[in-house]
C-alpha positions as CSV (number, residue, x, y, z in Angstrom):
1,M,0.0,0.0,0.0
2,G,1.4,3.4,-1.0
3,T,2.0,6.3,1.3
4,N,-0.9,8.3,0.0
5,K,-3.3,5.4,0.3
6,R,-2.2,4.9,3.9
7,T,-2.7,8.6,4.5
8,A,-6.2,8.5,3.0
9,R,-7.1,5.5,5.2
10,L,-5.8,7.2,8.3
11,A,-8.0,10.3,7.5
12,G,-11.0,8.0,7.0
13,L,-10.3,6.3,10.3
14,I,-10.0,9.6,12.2
15,W,-13.3,10.8,10.6
16,L,-14.9,7.4,11.5
17,L,-13.9,7.9,15.2
18,M,-15.4,11.4,15.0
19,F,-18.6,9.8,13.7
20,V,-18.6,7.6,16.8
21,F,-17.7,10.1,19.6
22,G,-19.9,12.9,18.1
23,P,-23.2,10.9,18.1
24,I,-22.5,9.6,21.6
25,A,-22.4,13.1,22.9
26,Q,-25.5,14.1,21.0
27,I,-27.4,11.1,22.3
28,V,-26.4,11.9,25.8
29,R,-27.6,15.5,25.5
30,S,-30.9,14.4,24.0
31,K,-31.5,12.2,27.0
32,L,-30.5,14.7,29.7
33,F,-31.6,18.1,28.4
34,V,-35.3,18.7,28.0
35,A,-36.1,21.8,26.0
36,G,-38.2,24.3,28.0
37,D,-38.3,22.1,31.1
38,M,-35.6,23.1,33.6
39,V,-36.9,20.9,36.4
40,A,-36.8,17.7,34.3
41,T,-33.4,18.7,32.9
42,A,-32.0,19.3,36.4
43,Q,-33.3,16.0,37.6
44,N,-31.9,14.1,34.6
45,I,-28.4,15.7,35.0
46,M,-28.1,15.1,38.7
47,S,-29.4,11.6,38.6
48,N,-27.1,10.7,35.6
49,E,-23.8,12.3,36.5
50,N,-21.7,9.6,34.9
51,L,-23.7,9.7,31.7
52,F,-23.3,13.5,31.5
53,R,-19.5,13.2,32.0
54,M,-19.3,10.5,29.4
55,G,-21.1,12.7,26.9
56,F,-18.9,15.6,27.7
57,V,-15.6,13.6,27.3
58,S,-16.9,12.2,24.0
59,D,-17.3,15.8,22.8
60,L,-13.7,16.6,23.8
61,M,-12.5,13.4,22.1
62,M,-14.3,14.4,18.9
63,M,-12.7,17.9,19.0
64,A,-9.2,16.5,19.5
65,L,-9.7,14.2,16.5
66,F,-11.0,17.0,14.5
67,L,-7.8,18.9,15.2
68,L,-5.8,16.1,13.7
69,L,-8.0,15.4,10.7
70,P,-7.0,18.4,8.5
71,L,-3.3,17.9,9.2
72,V,-3.6,14.4,7.7
73,L,-5.7,15.6,4.8
74,Y,-3.1,18.4,4.2
75,K,-0.5,15.7,3.7
76,L,-2.8,14.0,1.2
77,F,-3.9,17.1,-0.8
78,H,-1.1,19.7,-0.6
79,N,0.2,18.6,-4.0
80,V,-3.2,19.1,-5.5
81,D,-3.5,22.8,-4.4
82,K,-1.3,24.1,-1.6
83,N,-3.3,27.3,-1.0
84,L,-6.6,25.4,-0.7
85,S,-5.0,22.9,1.6
86,I,-3.7,25.6,3.9
87,L,-7.1,27.3,3.9
88,M,-8.7,24.0,4.9
89,V,-6.4,23.6,7.9
90,I,-6.8,27.3,9.0
91,L,-10.6,27.0,9.1
92,V,-10.5,23.9,11.3
93,M,-7.9,25.5,13.6
94,V,-10.4,28.3,14.1
95,S,-13.4,26.0,14.6
96,V,-11.9,23.7,17.2
97,P,-10.9,26.3,19.9
98,I,-14.4,27.9,19.5
99,N,-16.1,24.6,20.0
100,M,-13.9,23.5,22.9
101,L,-14.4,26.8,24.7
102,N,-18.1,26.6,24.0
103,L,-18.2,23.3,25.8
104,L,-17.7,25.2,29.0
105,N,-21.2,26.5,28.6
106,E,-22.5,22.9,28.6
107,Y,-20.3,22.0,31.6
108,A,-21.6,25.0,33.5
109,A,-25.1,23.6,33.4
110,F,-23.8,20.6,35.4
111,Q,-21.6,22.8,37.6
112,V,-24.4,25.1,38.8
113,L,-26.5,22.0,39.7
114,S,-23.8,20.1,41.4
115,G,-24.2,21.6,44.9
116,T,-21.0,23.6,45.0
117,E,-20.9,25.4,48.3
118,Y,-20.4,28.9,46.9
119,L,-23.6,28.6,44.9
120,G,-25.6,28.1,48.0
121,V,-26.6,31.8,47.9
122,F,-28.9,31.0,45.0
123,G,-32.3,29.3,45.3
124,A,-33.0,26.0,43.6
125,E,-35.1,27.6,40.8
126,Q,-32.4,30.2,40.1
127,L,-29.8,27.4,39.7
128,M,-32.1,25.4,37.4
129,A,-32.7,28.6,35.3
130,Q,-29.0,29.3,35.1
131,A,-28.4,25.7,34.0
132,M,-30.9,26.1,31.2
133,L,-29.4,29.4,30.2
134,S,-25.9,27.8,30.0
135,Y,-27.2,25.0,27.8
136,D,-29.0,27.5,25.5
137,L,-25.7,29.5,25.2
138,Y,-24.0,26.2,24.3
139,L,-26.4,25.6,21.5
140,H,-26.0,29.0,20.0
141,G,-22.2,28.8,20.5
142,Y,-22.2,25.5,18.6
143,E,-24.0,27.2,15.7
144,I,-21.4,30.0,15.6
145,A,-18.6,27.4,15.5
146,N,-20.5,25.7,12.6
147,V,-19.7,28.7,10.4
148,F,-16.1,27.5,10.2
149,F,-17.0,23.9,10.2
150,A,-19.2,24.6,7.1
151,L,-16.5,26.6,5.4
152,W,-13.8,24.0,5.8
153,L,-15.8,21.5,3.8
154,I,-15.8,23.8,0.8
155,P,-12.0,23.8,0.2
156,L,-11.9,20.1,1.1
157,G,-14.5,19.5,-1.6
158,L,-12.6,21.6,-4.1
159,L,-9.5,19.6,-3.4
160,V,-11.3,16.3,-3.8
161,Y,-12.8,17.6,-7.1
162,K,-9.4,18.8,-8.4
163,S,-7.6,15.6,-7.4
164,V,-7.5,12.8,-9.9
165,F,-7.3,10.0,-7.3
166,L,-10.8,10.5,-5.8
167,P,-14.2,10.6,-7.5
168,R,-15.3,14.2,-8.4
169,I,-18.8,13.5,-7.1
170,L,-17.4,13.3,-3.6
171,G,-16.0,16.8,-4.0
172,I,-19.3,18.1,-5.2
173,L,-21.1,16.5,-2.3
174,L,-18.7,18.1,0.2
175,V,-19.1,21.6,-1.3
176,V,-22.9,21.2,-1.3
177,G,-22.8,19.9,2.3
178,G,-20.6,22.9,3.4
179,C,-22.9,25.4,1.7
180,S,-26.0,23.7,3.2
181,L,-24.5,23.8,6.7
182,F,-23.5,27.5,6.2
183,L,-27.1,28.3,5.3
184,E,-28.4,26.4,8.3
185,V,-26.3,28.5,10.7
186,F,-27.8,31.8,9.5
187,L,-31.4,30.4,9.4
188,H,-30.8,29.4,13.0
189,F,-30.4,33.0,14.0
190,L,-32.6,34.7,11.5
191,L,-35.6,32.4,11.6
192,P,-35.6,30.7,15.0
193,G,-38.2,28.0,15.5
194,F,-37.8,26.4,12.1
195,E,-36.1,23.3,13.5
196,T,-37.4,21.0,10.8
197,V,-35.9,23.1,8.0
198,N,-32.6,23.3,9.9
199,M,-32.6,19.6,10.3
200,I,-33.1,19.1,6.6
201,L,-30.2,21.4,5.8
202,L,-27.9,19.2,8.0
203,I,-28.6,16.2,5.8
204,P,-26.3,17.0,2.9
205,Q,-23.3,17.8,5.2
206,T,-23.8,14.5,7.1
207,L,-24.2,12.4,3.9
208,S,-21.2,14.0,2.2
209,E,-18.9,13.4,5.2
210,F,-20.1,9.8,5.5
211,A,-19.6,9.2,1.8
212,F,-16.1,10.5,1.9
213,L,-15.0,8.5,4.9
214,V,-16.6,5.3,3.6
215,W,-14.9,5.7,0.2
216,V,-11.4,6.3,1.6
217,L,-11.7,3.5,4.1
218,I,-13.1,0.9,1.7
219,R,-11.9,1.9,-1.7
220,G,-8.9,4.1,-0.8
221,I,-7.5,6.3,-3.5
222,N,-6.3,5.6,-7.0
223,E,-2.6,6.2,-6.6
224,S,-1.7,5.3,-10.2
225,K,-3.8,8.2,-11.5
226,G,-2.2,10.6,-8.9
227,T,1.3,9.5,-10.0
228,A,0.4,9.9,-13.7
229,A,-1.0,13.4,-13.1
230,R,2.1,14.5,-11.2
231,R,4.3,13.2,-14.1
232,I,2.3,15.1,-16.6
233,E,2.6,18.3,-14.5
234,S,6.4,17.9,-14.2
235,I,6.7,17.5,-17.9
236,A,4.5,20.5,-18.6
């Protein structure tokens, strides 16, 4: 197996792990946080502390993996277009710190309900309301970070499209997925309450990422085409 094929498989493996840790965190949140019901949310969190911590750590793991992913992809695509490859890395390097700092808002929801002594000056209802506010801030912060997560898919898609060792359709899907996610972010803030539309707009992004990782894990890349293209470029 050639170096580039191993690099592609490594990128696919990292992305697959992200697809494992990310949904775990989402499932945990869906079980613990009840929209508009601060009492039920508080009860869920305090009676399932280990579950909350598992979901939180899963999010941290996904972000750590996301930090590694563009570095591996840069190694794969820098010969295709160095400027696009650098842009791809920069956008992820901006997205990850925002996401990780935003996770403090989610953890704050647990912190204010955990019975910490210095929070004893607040009443039970005040603490529950603060926990819900922290979670709402987390959701909005996640959408802000999605601006960069959407944008990074566009140079990645262009790199896939310009490469000769991966199907162009994958590149098109990634660009469409990035644009769809970018639109979803602005609709989240401009038209709150249209959750169904927002969920539909998330579908292209999810499908494009899944298609890419499945392809590079199972089919890999066509190294012979990549080598031939580089020879033609060197002659030209």
